[in-house]
Structures are given as structure tokens and as C-alpha cells.
N, C-alpha and C positions, 0 to 999 in steps of 0.2 A: 692624240693630245698628250703632251708631256706635263709633268708636275715639277715644281721648283719650290725652294724655300730660301729665305734670307732673314737674318735677325741681327740684333745689336743691342748694346746699352745705349739708350737715347742720350744725345749730346746735351739735352736740357729738358725742361718740363713742358715746352710748347706753350701755345696760347690758343684761344678759341679760333684763331685764323692761321695758325702755324702748326701743321702736323708734326708729331714726334717721329712718325714713320709713315711713309706713303709709298704706294706703288703706282707708277705712271704707265699709261697706255702708249701705243704708238699711233701713227696715222691709220694703220690697217689691222692692228692686233690689240685686243683688250684682254686684261687678265680676268680669270674667273677665280675670285678669292674663295678658297675652300675653308680656311681657318686662320685665326690669329691668336697669338699668345701675348699676354702682358702680365708682368710681375713687378710689384713695388720694390724699390731698393731702399726706401726710407721708412721711418716710423710715423709718417703723416698720411692720413687717408686722402684719397683722390678718386675722381671719376673721369673716365674717358668715353668718347663715343666715336663710332665709325661713320665717316661722312664721304660723300662724293665731293670733289673739289676740282677747280681749274686754276691755272696760273700760279702766281707766287714764285718763289725761288727755292728749288730743292736744295737740301743740304748735301752732305757727303754721300756718294753712291755706295751701296753695299754689295757684297759679293753674293750673287745668286748661285744656289747649289742645285744641280740636276738630281732628281731622284733616280732616273735611269741614266746610267753612265753614257750610253750611246745616243741620248736625245740631243736635239740641237741646242745651242746656247739660248738662254732666255732672251726674248725680245723686250719684254716689259722690264722697267728699271725700278729697283727699290732704293729709296733714298732716306737719309736721316733727317733730323730737325730742319724744317724749312727756315730760311733766313730772311724771307720777305713774305708778307701776307698773301695767302691764297684766297680765292673766292669760294666760299663754302656754298655748295648747292644743296643737294638732297641729303637729309639725315636718313641713314639706312635703318635706324631703329635699334641698332646694336649698341649696348652700353655695358660698361664694366665698372663696378664700384670696388676699389681696392681698399682693404682695411688698413688701419694705422699700424702696420707691422711689416718688417722686412720679410719678403717672401710671400706676402699676400698676392694672389694672382688668379688668373683664369686662362683656360684654353677654350676658345669659342669656335665651334664647328658651324659651318654655314650650309645647311640643307644638302640635298642630293645633287644639285646642279651648280652650286656656287653662286656668288654674287658678282655680276659682271659690271665692270667700269665702263664709262663712255669712251668712245674712240677719240683720239686726238693726243698729240704729244704733250700737252699740258694738263690733260684730264687724268684723274686717278681716284683712288680710295685711300683714306688716311685716318689716323687716330689723333683726335684733338681733345684737350681737356675740357671738362665742364667746370668752369671756375678755375681754381688754381690747381695746376698739375704738379707732378713730381717726376724725378728721373726714374725711368722704368726700364726693365728688360722687355724687349718687344720682338715679335717675329711674325712673318706672313708665310702662308703656304698657298700656292695658286697653281692653276693650270693654264696652259696656252695652247 
């Protein structure tokens, strides 16, 4: 199993149906999310939650970085701010409350086996705001 990461400055605050960052499965490979990072870039507090989702329209694709240089290229795709509403399925229970300060943030690690997304090219895991979001620095670390 290989490990990958990708991160970015979110292109917007997102909505309850539009992830600011999401990782998409393929028809035969699902990511095992190991950790995510989120940092506030504004002086306004906000809360985000990690959800399973399907559909919607993914935003700009991000560059996936291999941890092991000789690992295969990542199959799962990380994309920025969704441009059309996704269907939010299961709430994973992970939430982050970011304080009203630039640099307020968290690194969330996810157990010893990771959190697996559903199979399917429009299925994934993503960060959506609870209420009004803010522009954040975000990153995912996953295994395939």
C-alpha cells in the first residue's frame, strides 16, 4: 500500500453541499484517509465536518504527492471547491472548530486503519462547513 498527500488553499468557503476539499474514489480503488489538516486564513471562526458524498461537480484537481518516490501514481483524485452540489451521505463524526484567528487549525489523525470511502468514481470524502465557512488551508493524507 502506498501513501499520498495533497493540499491547497481552498478556492472558497464551501457550502453544506459543496466540499472545499474532497478525495474521489475510482470504480475499483477507494482511498483510506489517514489524516486531514485544516487552518483558518481569516479572523472569523468556522466549523467544518468530514462527510461521505456522491455526485456534484469537483473543482480544480490538485497534485497528489507520493511519499515513496517509486510508488505508483495515485489513482484517487483530490479536488478543490465543488462547483455544483454533492449529495451528502454519511457524516463521519469528525468535526473541526476553527477559532477566529488566522492560523487557528488542526491536524486530525484517523485511527490505525484509516477511514475508507465508498467505491465509485463520484464517491468520496470531503470537508464541508457547518453553517458559514471561511477560506482555509486544507490537506489530505491517504493510502491506496
